[in-house]
C-alpha positions in Angstrom: 50.7 -90.2 120.2 53.5 -90.1 117.8 54.6 -86.9 116.2 55.6 -89.2 113.0 51.9 -90.5 112.7 50.9 -87.5 112.1 50.3 -86.2 108.4 52.6 -82.9 108.1 51.1 -80.1 105.5 53.8 -79.5 102.5 55.6 -76.2 102.8 53.7 -73.1 101.3 55.4 -72.9 98.2 56.8 -68.6 98.0 54.7 -66.1 97.1 55.0 -65.9 92.8 56.6 -69.1 92.5 53.3 -71.2 92.3 54.3 -73.9 89.3 51.9 -74.3 86.8 50.5 -77.4 86.4 51.8 -79.5 83.5 48.9 -79.8 80.6 47.7 -82.5 79.4 49.1 -83.6 75.7 46.0 -82.9 74.1 45.4 -79.1 75.6 49.2 -78.6 75.7 49.8 -75.4 73.0 50.8 -76.7 69.6 53.2 -75.6 67.2 57.0 -73.7 67.8 57.2 -71.4 70.4 58.2 -68.2 70.0 57.0 -66.9 66.8 55.5 -63.8 68.1 58.5 -61.8 68.4 59.6 -62.7 65.0 56.1 -61.5 63.2 56.3 -58.7 65.0 59.8 -57.8 63.7 58.6 -58.7 60.1 55.2 -56.6 60.2 57.3 -53.2 62.2 60.1 -53.6 58.9 57.4 -53.6 56.4 54.9 -51.5 57.6 57.7 -49.2 57.7 58.4 -49.8 54.2 54.7 -48.8 53.5 55.0 -45.6 55.1 58.3 -45.1 52.9 56.3 -45.3 50.1 53.6 -43.5 51.0 56.0 -40.5 52.4 58.0 -40.6 49.0 54.6 -40.3 47.3 53.7 -37.4 49.4 57.1 -35.7 48.2 56.8 -36.1 44.9 53.1 -35.0 44.3 51.8 -38.8 44.0 48.6 -39.9 45.6 49.4 -41.7 48.7 48.9 -45.2 48.1 48.0 -45.4 44.3 51.4 -47.1 43.8 50.7 -49.8 46.3 47.7 -51.1 44.6 48.2 -50.0 41.1 51.9 -50.6 40.1 52.7 -52.3 36.6 51.3 -55.7 36.7 48.9 -55.1 39.6 46.8 -53.1 37.3 46.3 -56.1 35.1 45.5 -58.3 37.9 43.2 -55.7 38.9 41.4 -55.6 35.8 41.1 -59.4 35.2 39.4 -59.2 38.9 36.4 -56.9 37.8 36.0 -57.8 33.9 37.6 -61.6 33.8 39.7 -62.6 31.0 40.0 -61.7 27.4 38.8 -58.2 27.9 42.3 -56.6 28.2 45.4 -56.1 25.5 48.3 -53.7 25.0 49.9 -53.3 22.1 53.9 -52.9 22.6 55.7 -50.2 20.3 57.2 -53.0 18.2 53.6 -54.2 17.4 53.7 -57.1 19.9 49.9 -58.0 21.0 50.3 -58.8 25.3 47.1 -60.3 26.3 45.9 -60.6 29.8 45.8 -64.2 30.1 50.1 -64.5 30.8 48.6 -63.4 34.3 47.9 -66.7 36.3 43.9 -66.6 37.9 44.2 -67.5 41.5 45.3 -64.2 42.9 42.9 -62.0 40.7 40.3 -64.8 41.4 40.8 -63.8 45.6 40.3 -60.4 45.0 37.3 -60.9 43.1 35.5 -63.3 45.4 36.5 -60.5 48.1 35.1 -57.9 46.4 31.8 -59.8 46.0 31.1 -60.3 49.7 32.9 -56.9 51.5 32.7 -53.2 50.6 36.0 -53.0 49.1 37.6 -51.7 45.8 39.4 -54.0 43.9 42.9 -52.2 44.7 42.1 -52.3 48.5 41.2 -55.9 48.1 44.2 -56.9 46.5 46.7 -54.9 49.0 44.6 -56.8 52.1 45.1 -60.4 50.1 48.7 -59.8 49.6 49.5 -58.6 53.1 47.4 -61.2 54.6 49.8 -63.5 52.4 53.1 -62.0 53.6 51.8 -62.8 57.1 51.2 -66.1 56.3 54.3 -66.5 54.7 56.5 -65.1 57.3 54.9 -67.6 60.1 55.7 -70.6 57.6 59.2 -69.1 57.5 59.0 -69.6 61.1 57.3 -73.0 61.6 60.1 -74.5 58.7 62.8 -72.8 60.0 62.4 -74.0 63.6 61.8 -77.5 62.6 65.1 -77.3 60.8 67.2 -75.6 62.9 65.5 -73.9 66.1 64.2 -70.8 67.3 67.2 -68.6 66.6 67.4 -69.8 63.0 63.7 -69.5 62.4 63.4 -65.8 63.5 66.6 -64.6 61.4 65.3 -66.0 58.7 61.9 -64.3 58.9 64.2 -60.9 59.4 66.8 -61.7 56.5 62.9 -61.7 54.4 61.6 -58.6 56.0 64.7 -57.3 55.0 65.6 -57.8 51.2 66.4 -55.2 48.8 62.8 -55.6 47.1 60.7 -56.4 50.0 58.6 -53.9 49.5 56.6 -56.0 46.6 55.3 -58.0 49.1 53.2 -55.5 50.6 52.2 -54.1 47.3 48.7 -56.1 44.9 51.2 -58.5 43.3 51.5 -62.2 43.9 54.8 -63.0 45.6 53.6 -63.1 48.9 50.9 -65.2 48.0 53.0 -67.4 45.8 55.9 -67.8 48.8 52.8 -68.4 51.7 51.7 -71.4 49.6 55.3 -72.4 49.1 56.6 -72.7 52.0 53.7 -74.3 53.4 53.7 -77.1 50.7 57.6 -77.9 51.0 57.0 -77.8 55.3 54.2 -80.3 54.6 56.7 -82.5 52.7 59.2 -82.1 56.0 56.2 -83.3 57.7 55.8 -86.2 55.8 51.9 -84.7 55.0 51.6 -85.3 51.2 48.0 -84.8 50.4 48.2 -81.3 51.7 52.0 -80.4 50.0 50.3 -81.6 46.8 47.2 -79.5 46.9 48.9 -76.4 48.4 51.9 -76.6 45.6 48.6 -77.2 43.3 47.4 -73.7 44.4 50.8 -72.7 44.0 50.6 -73.4 40.2 47.9 -71.3 39.9 49.2 -68.1 41.5 52.1 -67.4 39.2 54.0 -68.7 35.9 56.9 -69.8 37.9 54.6 -71.7 40.5 55.5 -75.4 39.1 58.8 -75.3 40.7 56.4 -76.2 43.9 55.3 -79.2 42.0 58.8 -80.1 40.7 60.0 -80.0 44.3 57.5 -81.7 45.5 57.8 -84.6 42.9 61.8 -84.5 43.6 60.9 -85.3 47.3 58.7 -87.8 46.8 60.9 -90.1 44.4 63.8 -89.6 46.8 61.4 -91.1 49.6 60.4 -94.0 47.4 63.7 -94.9 47.0 64.8 -94.1 51.0 62.0 -96.7 51.7 62.2 -98.8 49.0 59.4 -99.1 47.7 57.0 -98.9 51.2 55.2 -95.7 50.0 54.2 -93.3 52.5 50.3 -92.9 53.0 49.5 -90.2 50.6 52.5 -89.7 48.6 51.5 -90.7 44.8 48.2 -89.0 45.6 50.3 -85.7 46.7 52.5 -86.0 43.8 50.3 -86.4 41.3 48.1 -83.6 42.5 51.0 -81.2 42.9 51.3 -79.9 39.0 47.7 -80.1 38.2 47.0 -76.4 38.7 50.0 -75.0 36.8 49.2 -78.2 34.3 45.3 -76.9 34.2 45.9 -73.2 33.5 48.1 -73.8 30.6 45.8 -76.2 28.8 42.8 -73.9 29.0 44.6 -71.0 27.6 46.0 -73.3 25.0 42.5 -74.4 24.2 41.1 -70.8 24.5 43.6 -69.8 22.0 43.3 -72.1 19.9 46.5 -74.0 20.5 46.2 -76.6 23.3 50.3 -77.2 23.9 51.4 -73.7 22.6 49.2 -71.2 22.9 50.1 -70.4 26.7 53.8 -70.3 25.4 53.0 -67.4 22.4 50.8 -65.7 24.7 54.2 -65.6 27.4 56.4 -65.0 24.3 54.7 -61.6 23.2 55.7 -59.9 26.9 59.4 -61.4 25.9 59.2 -64.0 28.9 60.6 -67.0 27.7 63.4 -69.5 28.5 66.1 -68.3 26.5 69.4 -69.9 28.7 70.5 -66.5 29.7 71.0 -65.0 26.1 68.6 -61.9 27.0 70.8 -61.6 30.4 73.7 -61.8 28.5 72.7 -58.9 25.8 71.5 -57.0 29.2 75.3 -56.8 30.6 77.0 -56.1 27.6 74.2 -52.9 27.5 74.7 -52.3 31.0 78.4 -52.3 30.7 78.8 -50.2 27.7 76.3 -47.5 28.5 75.5 -47.8 32.0 72.2 -47.6 33.4 69.7 -46.3 36.3 70.8 -47.5 40.0 68.1 -49.9 40.0 69.9 -52.6 37.2 73.4 -52.6 38.7 71.2 -53.2 42.2 69.6 -55.8 40.3 72.6 -57.3 38.7 74.0 -57.9 42.7 70.6 -59.3 43.9 70.7 -62.1 41.5 74.5 -62.5 41.7 74.3 -63.1 45.5 71.2 -65.3 44.2 73.4 -67.5 42.7 76.2 -67.3 45.2 73.9 -68.3 47.8 72.5 -71.2 46.4 75.7 -72.9 46.0 76.2 -71.9 49.8 72.3 -73.6 50.3 73.7 -76.9 48.3 76.9 -77.0 50.2 74.7 -76.6 53.7 73.1 -80.1 52.7 69.7 -78.3 53.4 66.5 -81.0 52.4 66.4 -82.2 48.8 63.0 -80.9 48.5 64.3 -77.0 49.3 67.5 -77.0 47.0 65.3 -78.7 44.3 62.5 -75.3 44.5 65.2 -72.8 44.9 67.3 -74.9 42.0 64.6 -74.6 39.5 63.7 -70.9 40.5 67.9 -69.9 40.2 67.4 -71.7 36.5 64.5 -69.7 35.7 66.0 -66.3 36.9 69.2 -66.4 35.2 68.3 -68.3 31.7 65.0 -66.8 31.5 64.2 -63.6 29.2 62.3 -60.4 30.1 63.5 -57.3 32.0 66.6 -57.4 34.4 64.5 -55.0 36.9 62.1 -57.3 38.0 64.6 -60.3 38.5 64.9 -59.5 41.7 61.3 -59.8 42.5 60.9 -63.7 41.2 63.7 -64.2 43.6 61.7 -63.3 46.6 59.4 -66.3 47.4 63.1 -68.2 47.0 63.4 -68.4 50.6 65.4 -71.3 51.3 68.5 -69.1 49.6 68.2 -67.3 53.2 68.7 -70.6 55.1 73.0 -70.3 55.2 73.2 -66.5 56.5 70.1 -67.2 59.1 72.6 -69.7 60.8 75.4 -67.6 60.2 73.0 -64.7 62.0 72.5 -66.8 64.9 75.4 -68.1 65.6 76.9 -64.4 65.7 74.0 -63.3 67.7 75.6 -65.9 70.4 78.9 -64.0 71.0 78.3 -60.8 69.4 74.5 -59.6 69.6 75.3 -56.4 68.8 76.9 -56.9 65.6 73.7 -58.9 64.4 71.9 -56.1 65.6 74.0 -53.3 63.3 73.9 -55.2 60.2 70.2 -55.9 60.7 68.9 -52.3 61.3 71.4 -51.5 58.2 69.9 -54.2 55.8 66.7 -53.0 57.6 67.1 -49.5 56.4 68.2 -50.2 53.2 65.5 -52.2 52.0 63.0 -49.4 53.5 64.6 -46.7 51.1 65.3 -48.5 48.3 61.7 -49.8 48.4 60.1 -46.6 48.2 62.9 -45.8 45.3 61.7 -48.4 43.2 58.5 -48.5 44.0 57.5 -44.6 43.4 61.1 -42.9 42.1 62.5 -44.8 39.5 60.5 -46.0 36.5 61.8 -49.6 35.9 59.3 -52.5 35.3 58.8 -54.1 39.0 
């Protein structure tokens, strides 16, 4: 018999090099790969920030974790969660009446739901929700960055968000992490053409913070641009998503107006009592005059530097040809921060959810990493140390509004 007719066995693969069979499309892992290192980096930096706050509390004789759940606005949210609206007011030194209706309902509503079903105190529930939302937001940043620019930029984007000077406020009982989570996933859905999801998440973002309408504006602008680009061929769900987007913010503002007897202006009167209104930057100019003439604690020059840097980064974002939905979202919030009144020390906190500002430096970090990784590690490590220490300072030591 000819040996050519005998089937020859396939050569055995070397030990340890057996190839894994390809998964069919239906069971292949979905979502971008490589998110775990970025999320681990975020968690390590922010947990270090929490530890720094606890240690600073110990060194200064304060309760170890109280400042994480009971700092400034946190106390209003926790009171609303426990007692509802209309039960807490504060009379200022100038005779102004500050009411709890100034605070939007999603965060205290989630706290109330959690303490109803689980044996948590309102403070514990508030911290848990903030931490969970921060993780969801960080993953959303990675997914969005990976979709637009790839793995390296996505990792840098998450890392930079973790080391912002005021990033400690993502892990205390405040609304910034919740707002950021809803905003990033809503804008990502716009980029993917999932308009109903984008509108629904934008509506929830509008229930989380007074500035939540920025997400609805961005979704609306992107919807109009898409209609013009497609010349009338409207994608499925676009109009429904665009109409859903502002309903959360509008619904709460009108509800407060109805409760105060002034349907259209009631909410804005409540906010004015908190010195929170859009005054085209007049309040900011008065602050700068006082700061330059009389000085102030370290918090205020640092806040000024953060706001100026935010404006510069917005200019770079525009030059970077970023997607319209991200530019509009960032632009609305930058305008509100620069042109709004209120305590200047709180303005860096308002910039925490404006993640598109970090895209230009994240792209620069990703390019540098390919040629000078040690330089990126040095800069990133230095920023992390500053963020951890400064976060403990503004939370525990400084007495300026967060």
